[in-house]
N, C-alpha and C positions, 0 to 999 in steps of 0.2 A: 495661725492656723490654717489649714488646708481644709476646704470644705468640700464634700461632694454634693452636687445638685443631681439627685436621683430622678430623673425623667425621660421619657420617649421623646418629649418635646425639646428640641434645640433651641427654640426661641426663648422658652421659660428659663433655660440656663443661660443664654445671653443676656436676658433680663437680670437676672440674678447677679451673673458676674459683673454688670455694669452697677448694680446696686450697691455691691460690697467692694467696689474698687477702693483699695487704699485701706480696707478693714480685714478683708479676709482674701485669700486665695481661693479662687473657685475653679473646680474642674466638673465638668459634665460627663455624668455615668449614666449610659442609657441602659439602665437593668429593668427589666420588665418584672414588676410586682404584681402579685395577686391583688384583684380588687375586693377588699374586704365589705360587708354589708352592715350598716349601722345607719340609726337616724341621725346621728351626730358626726358631722365630717371630721372633726377632731379624732373621734376614734377610728374612723377609717385611715386618716393620716398616720394615726399611730400604729396601726396594724401594718401599714406600708413600710413605717419607719423600722419596725421591729424586723420586719422580714428583710430588708436591705441592709440592716446592720448585722443581722444573721451571716449574710453574704459578704459583705465589704470588711466588717470589723474596723471602721474608722468614722470620725465623724462627718454626718451627712444631714441633709435635709430632703424631705419629700413634701408634696401639697395634696389637697384634695379641695376641691370647690363645689358648691351648691348653688342653686338659686331657689329662693324661698318666697312664694307668691302668698300674700296673707289671705285674699277671698278663699284661696284653695286650700286652705290650712297647712301652707308650707309646701304643697307640692310645686315642682318636682323634687326639691329638697335635694338630697345626696345622689339622686337619678337624674340629674339635670342633662348629663350627656347622653344617657339613653334615650330620654325624651325627647332631645333635640334630635338626635338620629332616627327616632322611628315617627313621631308626629310633627317635628320640626316647630317654627314660630307659627306657622299657619295652625296647627293644631293646637297650640297654647293659647292664640288669640280666639279660637274657636271656643274653648273651655271658658273664654272671659267675656263671651258675648252676653252683654245685658248687666254685668257686673260693674257696680259704681265703684267699689273699694279696689283700685288700682296699685296699691301699695305692694312693695316687693323689696327684696334685698339680695345681694350676691353675698356669700362668705367663703373666704379662704380661710384654711386651717393648714399652717406649716408645721410639721413635727420634725425637730431638731434631735438627732439620736447621737450619742456617744456613750463611752464606756460607764458612764454615771447615770445612764437612763435617758428619757425622753421627755421634751418639754414641747408643749403645743402654744402656738402664736397664731392668733385670730386676727383677720381684718374684715370689716363689714363694710359694703356700701349699699346705703338704701337709696331706693328709688321708685319708679313707676313703670307698668306695663303699658305701652302706647302703641299706636298704629307705627308700622315699619317706617322708619326714616333713617337716611344715611346710607353710604356705600362703602364704608371702611368697617373695619373690625371683623368680628367672625362670631358664629354662635348665634347666641340670644342679643347680641349688641344692636341690632336695628330696631328691637322691641323694647328694650330696657333704657330708661332717661333717668339720667342723674341731674337733677336741675333742669334746665330748658332744652337740654340736647341729649340726643341718644348717644350711647358709646360709639355708635357707627359714624356720628356726626363730628365726633371729636377727633382734633388731630392726635396722633398716636402719641407725643410726647405727653400731652394732657392726660389722655386715658391712661397711660401708664403711670402718670403722677398721682392720680386720685383714686386708683383702683382697688378693690379689695385685696388684691394679690400685693400692690404695693404698701397697704395698710399692715397686713400680716408680715412682710418683709422689714418693715420700719419697725414693728414691735420687736421682732428677733434682733434686728441690728442693734437697737437701743439696750436690749438685755446683754447681748453678746459684748458690747463695747463697754458698757458698766461692769460686767464680769471680768473683763479682762484688765480694767483698771483697779479691780478690788485687790 
């Protein structure tokens, strides 16, 4: 099957192409999708997939990611990109001053669309919010620790292997492989 990876981020498309090598033929499509609002990132991904499928009419995936901080009742959640662009890591750490519960999670939802509908696959990476460490990565990577290291301290190959996006991609790959052998 030929699969369109709909994203404006060429790095995400390359990551997906490498992940599906030998399973699916992947093509990057840089289609701008409306950014739907919902508390559930799966529903945001579903809205993007409906839009993209309406334009492309072929099998595709889109994704959406959120950062959910326990002590902040899940904030910034699906608004993680906006919050990072406005207050950044320094602002998030300011909100966390004096807070003992540092638990958080990244969650990615991948929506797969084709003629028979849309399916959602999720990947979750639990962690904690910490003082900034590391020089790699982007976004919240310096303040999000999974185990002993922040995502910014991890080698890229390790980060890509354990990430929330990798977990969602794995869930989709498992499903599409099983479906293809049915």
